VOBATOR-79318 format. One record per residue (C-alpha): residue in three letters; x, y, z. Coordinates in steps of 0.1 Angstrom, whole numbers, padded with zeros to 4 digits, always signed. Layout:
ALAXYZ/...
//
This chain:
UNK+0603+0317-0159/UNK+0623+0286-0166/UNK+0626+0272-0201/UNK+0619+0235-0205/UNK+0634+0232-0240/UNK+0666+0212-0244/UNK+0689+0222-0272/UNK+0712+0199-0290/UNK+0730+0198-0324/UNK+0700+0185-0343/UNK+0674+0210-0330/UNK+0652+0217-0300/UNK+0637+0188-0280/UNK+0610+0189-0254/UNK+0618+0175-0220/UNK+0587+0153-0218/UNK+0589+0135-0185/UNK+0611+0159-0165/UNK+0600+0190-0147/UNK+0616+0220-0132/UNK+0648+0210-0116/UNK+0649+0239-0091/UNK+0618+0231-0071/UNK+0608+0203-0048/UNK+0572+0202-0062/UNK+0584+0185-0094/UNK+0565+0155-0107/UNK+0580+0131-0131/UNK+0556+0124-0159/UNK+0561+0087-0165/UNK+0531+0087-0189/UNK+0547+0113-0212/UNK+0558+0087-0239/UNK+0524+0071-0242/UNK+0507+0079-0275/UNK+0477+0102-0270/UNK+0488+0114-0236/UNK+0494+0150-0248/UNK+0459+0152-0264/UNK+0442+0152-0230/UNK+0443+0188-0220/UNK+0412+0190-0197/UNK+0431+0195-0164/UNK+0465+0212-0160/UNK+0488+0215-0130/UNK+0501+0251-0126/UNK+0529+0260-0101/UNK+0535+0294-0085/UNK+0561+0309-0062/UNK+0573+0289-0031/UNK+0554+0257-0025/UNK+0521+0268-0040/UNK+0505+0250-0069/UNK+0470+0243-0081/UNK+0450+0224-0107/UNK+0430+0243-0133/UNK+0406+0235-0161/UNK+0416+0241-0197/UNK+0381+0253-0208/UNK+0394+0272-0238/UNK+0411+0241-0253/UNK+0446+0256-0254/UNK+0476+0235-0265/UNK+0498+0236-0234/UNK+0532+0221-0227/UNK+0555+0221-0197/UNK+0571+0254-0192/UNK+0543+0275-0207/UNK+0534+0306-0187/UNK+0497+0311-0184/UNK+0472+0335-0168/UNK+0447+0317-0145/UNK+0416+0327-0126/UNK+0421+0341-0091/UNK+0400+0360-0066/UNK+0401+0388-0074/UNK+0417+0393-0108/UNK+0441+0368-0123/UNK+0474+0351-0114/UNK+0505+0342-0134/UNK+0519+0306-0131/UNK+0539+0280-0150/UNK+0525+0247-0164/UNK+0543+0218-0147/UNK+0521+0188-0156/UNK+0497+0178-0184/UNK+0480+0147-0196/UNK+0466+0116-0179/UNK+0488+0120-0148/UNK+0470+0152-0136/UNK+0438+0134-0124/UNK+0460+0110-0104/UNK+0478+0139-0088/UNK+0445+0155-0079/UNK+0434+0123-0062/UNK+0467+0123-0043/UNK+0461+0159-0031/UNK+0427+0148-0017/UNK+0408+0173-0038/UNK+0370+0167-0033/UNK+0349+0161-0064/UNK+0326+0189-0056/UNK+0354+0214-0051/UNK+0354+0245-0073/UNK+0379+0242-0100/UNK+0391+0275-0116/UNK+0400+0278-0152/UNK+0429+0290-0174/UNK+0423+0323-0192/UNK+0451+0324-0218/UNK+0488+0323-0223/UNK+0505+0353-0210/UNK+0509+0385-0230/UNK+0537+0411-0227/UNK+0514+0433-0207/UNK+0507+0406-0182/UNK+0545+0399-0178/UNK+0551+0436-0171/UNK+0526+0437-0143/UNK+0539+0405-0129/UNK+0576+0417-0128/UNK+0565+0450-0113/UNK+0546+0432-0085/UNK+0574+0408-0079/UNK+0599+0436-0075/UNK+0579+0450-0045/UNK+0579+0418-0025/UNK+0612+0423-0006/UNK+0604+0459+0005/UNK+0569+0449+0015/UNK+0583+0421+0037/UNK+0608+0445+0055/UNK+0581+0471+0062/UNK+0556+0445+0074/UNK+0580+0432+0099/UNK+0585+0467+0114/UNK+0547+0471+0116/UNK+0542+0437+0133/UNK+0570+0447+0158/UNK+0554+0480+0165/UNK+0521+0463+0173/UNK+0538+0439+0198/UNK+0529+0407+0179/UNK+0550+0376+0186/UNK+0554+0366+0150/UNK+0579+0366+0122/UNK+0569+0374+0086/UNK+0591+0352+0065/UNK+0580+0360+0029/UNK+0556+0379+0008/UNK+0541+0368-0025/UNK+0522+0391-0047/UNK+0495+0379-0071/UNK+0503+0382-0108/UNK+0482+0413-0113/UNK+0494+0430-0081/UNK+0459+0432-0065/UNK+0466+0407-0037/UNK+0495+0398-0014/UNK+0501+0366+0007/UNK+0521+0371+0039/UNK+0538+0339+0052/UNK+0545+0341+0089/UNK+0559+0319+0117/UNK+0546+0320+0153/UNK+0549+0296+0182/UNK+0516+0306+0197/UNK+0482+0318+0185/UNK+0484+0354+0172/UNK+0456+0379+0168/UNK+0466+0397+0136/UNK+0432+0415+0129/UNK+0447+0449+0136/UNK+0478+0439+0116/UNK+0457+0432+0085/UNK+0440+0466+0087/UNK+0473+0484+0089/UNK+0488+0464+0061/UNK+0458+0470+0038/UNK+0460+0507+0044/UNK+0497+0508+0039/UNK+0501+0488+0007/UNK+0466+0492-0008/UNK+0462+0455-0017/UNK+0441+0426-0004/UNK+0459+0409+0025/UNK+0460+0371+0031/UNK+0479+0356+0061/UNK+0492+0321+0059/UNK+0510+0304+0088/UNK+0539+0280+0081/UNK+0560+0259+0104/UNK+0597+0260+0112/UNK+0604+0231+0089/UNK+0587+0249+0060/UNK+0606+0280+0067/UNK+0639+0261+0066/UNK+0629+0245+0034/UNK+0621+0279+0019/UNK+0654+0294+0029/UNK+0674+0263+0020/UNK+0709+0253+0031/UNK+0734+0225+0035/UNK+0730+0198+0062/UNK+0757+0182+0083/UNK+0757+0153+0059/UNK+0771+0176+0032/UNK+0740+0175+0010/UNK+0712+0200+0004/UNK+0684+0200+0030/UNK+0657+0174+0024/UNK+0630+0199+0032/UNK+0644+0222+0005/UNK+0646+0195-0022/UNK+0619+0169-0021/UNK+0600+0168+0012/UNK+0565+0182+0012/UNK+0548+0164+0040/UNK+0564+0167+0074/UNK+0559+0140+0100/UNK+0564+0146+0137/UNK+0598+0134+0150/UNK+0602+0123+0186/UNK+0633+0115+0207/UNK+0622+0078+0208/UNK+0636+0075+0173/UNK+0670+0084+0186/UNK+0667+0060+0215/UNK+0658+0031+0192/UNK+0690+0038+0172/UNK+0712+0042+0203/UNK+0721+0078+0193/UNK+0733+0101+0220/UNK+0706+0125+0231/UNK+0726+0156+0224/UNK+0702+0185+0214/UNK+0729+0202+0194/UNK+0735+0172+0172/UNK+0699+0160+0169/UNK+0685+0194+0160/UNK+0685+0207+0124/UNK+0687+0242+0110/UNK+0650+0247+0119/UNK+0658+0241+0156/UNK+0636+0210+0155/UNK+0646+0173+0155/UNK+0660+0162+0122/UNK+0636+0146+0098/UNK+0662+0120+0089/UNK+0659+0104+0123/UNK+0627+0087+0110/UNK+0644+0073+0078/UNK+0660+0041+0094/UNK+0641+0038+0127/UNK+0619+0010+0113/UNK+0649-0011+0104/UNK+0664-0006+0139/UNK+0632-0015+0156/UNK+0630-0047+0135/UNK+0667-0057+0143/UNK+0662-0049+0180/UNK+0636-0076+0183/UNK+0664-0102+0178/UNK+0683-0089+0209/UNK+0676-0097+0245/UNK+0662-0070+0268/UNK+0685-0044+0283/UNK+0672-0052+0318/UNK+0684-0089+0317/UNK+0716-0098+0336/UNK+0737-0128+0328/UNK+0754-0149+0355/UNK+0785-0170+0353/UNK+0805-0189+0379/UNK+0827-0159+0385/UNK+0807-0127+0380/UNK+0774-0112+0371/UNK+0772-0093+0338/UNK+0751-0062+0331/UNK+0740-0048+0297/UNK+0763-0019+0286/UNK+0758-0013+0249/UNK+0748-0032+0217/UNK+0756-0030+0180/UNK+0720-0035+0167/UNK+0728-0040+0130/UNK+0757-0064+0137/UNK+0738-0083+0164/UNK+0765-0081+0192/UNK+0761-0071+0228/UNK+0787-0058+0252/UNK+0783-0067+0289/UNK+0801-0053+0319/UNK+0805-0065+0355/UNK+0796-0030+0368/UNK+0764-0011+0362/UNK+0778+0024+0363/UNK+0810+0021+0341/UNK+0826-0004+0318/UNK+0846-0030+0337/UNK+0857-0065+0325/UNK+0839-0060+0292/UNK+0828-0090+0272/UNK+0813-0088+0237/UNK+0791-0117+0227/UNK+0766-0124+0200/UNK+0729-0124+0205/UNK+0727-0161+0200/UNK+0752-0167+0228/UNK+0734-0143+0251/UNK+0701-0163+0247/UNK+0720-0195+0254/UNK+0734-0181+0286/UNK+0700-0167+0295/UNK+0684-0201+0290/UNK+0711-0218+0311/UNK+0705-0193+0339/UNK+0668-0201+0338/UNK+0676-0237+0344/UNK+0698-0229+0373/UNK+0731-0235+0354/UNK+0760-0211+0351/UNK+0787-0213+0324/UNK+0824-0209+0333/UNK+0829-0180+0308/UNK+0805-0157+0291/UNK+0824-0156+0257/UNK+0833-0193+0253/UNK+0817-0196+0218/UNK+0821-0160+0206/UNK+0857-0152+0215/UNK+0872-0179+0192/UNK+0853-0168+0161/UNK+0854-0130+0164/UNK+0886-0111+0162/UNK+0893-0082+0185/UNK+0886-0049+0168/UNK+0900-0015+0178/UNK+0877+0007+0198/UNK+0894+0039+0187/UNK+0884+0052+0153/UNK+0918+0068+0148/UNK+0935+0035+0151/UNK+0915+0018+0124/UNK+0932+0039+0097/UNK+0969+0048+0097/UNK+0974+0085+0095/UNK+1007+0081+0076/UNK+0996+0055+0051/UNK+1001+0080+0022/UNK+1036+0091+0033/UNK+1065+0079+0013/UNK+1090+0056+0030/UNK+1122+0073+0039/UNK+1156+0057+0037/UNK+1149+0038+0005/UNK+1177+0056-0014/UNK+1202+0053+0014/UNK+1195+0016+0016/UNK+1202+0012-0021/UNK+1234+0032-0018/UNK+1245+0011+0011/UNK+1239-0021-0007/UNK+1258-0008-0038/UNK+1287+0003-0017/UNK+1289-0031+0000/UNK+1290-0049-0034/UNK+1317-0026-0047/UNK+1337-0031-0015/UNK+1335-0069-0019/UNK+1346-0067-0055/UNK+1376-0045-0046/UNK+1387-0067-0018/UNK+1386-0098-0040/UNK+1406-0081-0069/UNK+1441-0095-0076/UNK+1472-0076-0064/UNK+1505-0071-0082/UNK+1530-0099-0077/UNK+1561-0078-0083/UNK+1555-0055-0054/UNK+1548-0084-0030/UNK+1516-0069-0016/UNK+1491-0089+0003/UNK+1454-0087-0004/UNK+1434-0064+0019/UNK+1410-0079+0044/UNK+1374-0069+0042/UNK+1365-0038+0062/UNK+1341-0041+0090/UNK+1323-0008+0083/UNK+1318+0011+0051/UNK+1325+0048+0047/UNK+1292+0064+0038/UNK+1286+0093+0015/UNK+1305+0104-0016/UNK+1338+0105+0002/UNK+1335+0068+0010/UNK+1331+0060-0027/UNK+1362+0079-0036/UNK+1382+0061-0009/UNK+1379+0027-0026/UNK+1413+0011-0034/UNK+1424+0014-0070/UNK+1429-0016-0092/UNK+1463-0020-0109/UNK+1466-0011-0145/UNK+1473-0036-0172/UNK+1469-0073-0169/UNK+1495-0085-0144/UNK+1496-0121-0133/UNK+1478-0126-0100/UNK+1502-0132-0071/UNK+1496-0159-0045/UNK+1479-0145-0015/UNK+1500-0141+0016/UNK+1491-0142+0052/UNK+1480-0108+0065/UNK+1503-0090+0089/UNK+1499-0092+0126/UNK+1495-0055+0133/UNK+1470-0035+0113/UNK+1480-0051+0080/UNK+1445-0059+0069/UNK+1432-0023+0072/UNK+1462-0005+0059/UNK+1462+0007+0023/UNK+1493+0000+0002/UNK+1515+0028-0012/UNK+1526+0028-0048/UNK+1562+0029-0059/UNK+1576+0064-0066/UNK+1548+0082-0048/UNK+1557+0106-0020/UNK+1535+0101+0010/UNK+1519+0130+0027/UNK+1511+0132+0065/UNK+1476+0132+0076/UNK+1456+0132+0109/UNK+1433+0106+0124/UNK+1439+0082+0095/UNK+1420+0104+0070/UNK+1431+0103+0033/UNK+1442+0135+0016/UNK+1435+0143-0020/UNK+1458+0158-0046/UNK+1456+0163-0083/UNK+1476+0143-0107/UNK+1489+0154-0141/UNK+1456+0146-0158/UNK+1437+0169-0134/UNK+1418+0141-0117/UNK+1415+0136-0080/UNK+1433+0106-0066/UNK+1432+0095-0030/UNK+1465+0093-0013/UNK+1474+0063+0007/UNK+1480+0063+0044/UNK+1516+0053+0049/UNK+1517+0055+0087/UNK+1513+0017+0090/UNK+1539-0009+0082/UNK+1536-0029+0050/UNK+1545-0066+0051/UNK+1567-0079+0023/
//
């Protein structure tokens, strides 16, 4: 059994208003903090396995709290259950469960003893094997039913068999065989497909635990009209849940859709303009927009207008008037939205932009080139300033190919006119430096006395004095 005591650094605290967090039959006791609520111990709510719980009378005046395991009256013998609700909220829950005033109310015997718990654990350990054997017996008798679960009473004298069947089943012979086989009293209880799915549990397509396994106790019939009101495609594979029935969540928002659909014109109404006749194609019920088409069978010349505009055109048609366009008012205010869901979000919005580093290197290389071209030249050698290059050499080789600045602080010479033939693009050779041949105008490298690389000048071009 579950323990309802919460532990913290200062001691043990009782969880007054909360109940068991692993069962959908929990009831939040919102009267737990009222003074004197715990003194009323006349009626107590006791919960058993699966979705079974009952209300019992505390005739012996026992002091009971949530989580206490008690032995209650049963027929025959006694049963073992857990107290889930006490105080003034119990009579309100009994009224909600539609218990008649003259109904027989059984009583609580005592809190469980170690002997009672031993019998309870022994009976509980036989439930799975009993379910497997009972399924084989039902199959041998040719009964169209499925035994989903078996629950033994606390003292082991009675067993409840939960079964599922689409049609009426005559299980009188089955009860006789089960009683002779297991030597217990047999009780058959039929459950629906939704109760079976809630008992097994699972994860729904929404990503959360099934509603029937967490909080739903009353199951309302679901029809396909709920899907039609919400303009959901009538696909049985998507509308059916794990119980092979229509999903219970189809009824959650159907009332809101019905209310919003009253503000839209009928689907059978057609709108006429000077050019064409428009037929209803689809509608966004919550947004209040309608899409019309000039063809009944497929979407052609679609026009999306508001419900207000649709009623205006409808009233004009009743008076014998026809507007020039269907979307005169709506097209100017509503922007066109993408019809493809994949186009609404960019698939590469989280990718890093490429080429950012290359762009920075290119800008840095251009700045250094401009500084090098504007540097002063030596006046003694009679060299002319180099013209700016049209394109920059990229990569590390291009950075090493920059022209060197003269050493020292020479006086800047007056700039001379550039030579007529290839004077602007030709690098100047230094005095006393032996040129080396090259191919395709590429610069060769050699090491100087200091061990550093220096680019060699291309001396294939003429130098103007």
